[in-house]
N, C-alpha and C positions, 0 to 999 in steps of 0.2 A: 410380334406378340408372342406369348408363351402358351404352351399347351397345359391343360389342367392336369394331365397325368404326370407331367414332369415337375409340377410345383412341389416345393418343400413342405412337408406336413409338420405341424407343430409337434414338438416332443421327439422328433426323429433327428439324430445327429447328422450333421452335414460333413462332407469330406474335408472342407477347409478348416483353418484354425478358428477357434471360438474367441471372440473379442467381447470383453465386458467393459461397460463404461463405468468409470469410477463415480461414486456417489459423494456429494459434498455435504458438509454440515449446514450449509446455507449462509454462513458468515462471509464466505468469499465469492458467493454467486453474484452475477450481474443482475440488476433489476430488470426483469423481463415482463413488467406489467403486474407485479405483485400488489396485493391490497393489504394494508395494515388495518388492524382492528383494535379499537379501544372497548374493552368489555364492560358489561353491565355494572360491575362493582367499582369501576375506576372513576375517580373524581379528579379533574384537572382544573386548577385555578391559575390563570395567567395567560401566556401566549403559546399557542400550539401551531407549529409549522411542519410541513412534510413535503418531500419531493417524490411521493408515490400516492396512489389512490388510497383513500382512508375511509373506513366505516366506523362511526361512533355509536356505540350502544350505551355508553355511560354518560357522565355529566361533565360539561365543560363550561367554565365561566371565564370571560376575558376576550381573547381574539383568536380566531382560527384562520390560518392562511395556507392555501394550497394553490398557488398561482397557476401551475401548469397541470393540475390533476383534478380528479373527481372526488368530491366529498359526499358521502352518504350518511345521513343521520338516520340510524335504524329505528325501529318501532319503540325501543326502550331508551333511545337517545334524548337527552334533555340539555339544550344549549341555551346559555345566556351570554351571547357574544356577538361581535361583529364578525361576519364570515366573508372571506374572499377566496374564490376558487374558480377553476375553469368551468366546472359544472357542479351543481348542487342538487341532490335528491333528498327530499324531506319526507320521512315516514314517521318521525317522532315529533318533538316540540322544539321550536326555535323562537327565542325572545331576543330580537336584535335584527340589524339590517344585514341583508344578503346581497353581495355583489358577485356576479359571475360573468366571465368573458364569453361564454357560450350559451348556457341554459340554466334555468331554475325550474325544477319539477317538484311540485307539492303533491304527493300521492294522497289517496282517499283517507288514510288515517293520519295524515300529516297536519301540523298546525304551525302557522307562522304569525307572530305578532311583530311586525317590523316592515321596513321598506325593502322592495326588491329592485335591483338594477341589473338588467341582462337583456341582450338582444332577443332572446326567446324565453317565454314563460309559459308553463303548463300548470294548471290547477285542476286537479281531479274532482269529480263530483263527490261531495262528502268531506272534502278537505276544508280546513279552517284557515282563513287569511284575513288579517286586519293590518292595513298599511297602504302604502302607495306603490305604484309600479312605474318604473322608468324603462321603456323599451326602445330608446333611441339607438341608432347605429353604434354609437360609442358608449352606450350605457354601462356596459360591463367593465369598461376601462376606467380606472380612477382618474378623475379630472384634476389636472394640476391647478388650474384656476379658471373660473368661468368669466367670460367677458362681461356678462350682465346677469343680474338675478332673475331675468325673465324666463330662463330656460326651465326652471323648476316650478313656475307658476302654471296653474291650469288655464287652458284656453277658454275664453268666454265669448260667445257670439253676441253681437249687438243688433238691435232692431230699431227702425225709425218709427214704428207704431207705438203709440203710448200704451202702457200696460202690457206690452208683449213680454214674454218670458226671456230672460237673459241667460238661461242655463245652457251649458255646452251640450251638443248632441251626445247621445249615448256612445257613439263610436269614438269619442275623444278627439275628433277632428274638428277644426274650426270651420265655420261657414262665413261667407261674406255677408256684410250688413245688408238688410233688406232694402229694396228700393222704396223711395218715398211714394206713397199712394195718395192721390188727390182725395180730399175730404168730400167732394161732391161728385155726383155722376152726371155726365152730360145729358141734356134733354134731347128727345127725339123729335 
């Protein structure tokens, strides 16, 4: 360990040579987790892709693709597009489907009108969401082809009792059909 008395004080020159690190203009720097930003006044129509995290405060129409990165739609962001990213954070408005390989997070001021496909989904109290959610293990990965169309259909429980409800439970999990109940009670 070192003693406090022997520590170099800021502003006091040291006996050794002084080394300064060169500063770069940024064009030749390696991406070390930087975040790109699309400002409020920017409008993009078409396909947007990036290989860095991105924050959108402007308007985008078309397709947004950040397969290995995080997309944040800021409070001023207005998106009318299909969105594909590692993770999506919504603080503004999205009209279109969102597919994420890790997570979709709709914050309290966020609004989504479209379907979500991700293994993890968080919707804050006060957020707006209209659409369906697919949280299957491979939900965030685009499917090449589905073996059957049953995967996208909601699960409906069946009952042997006449007039019984056929609605699926609120948890979204299927229940087994109810056992047949005899119509009479045995006498004692």
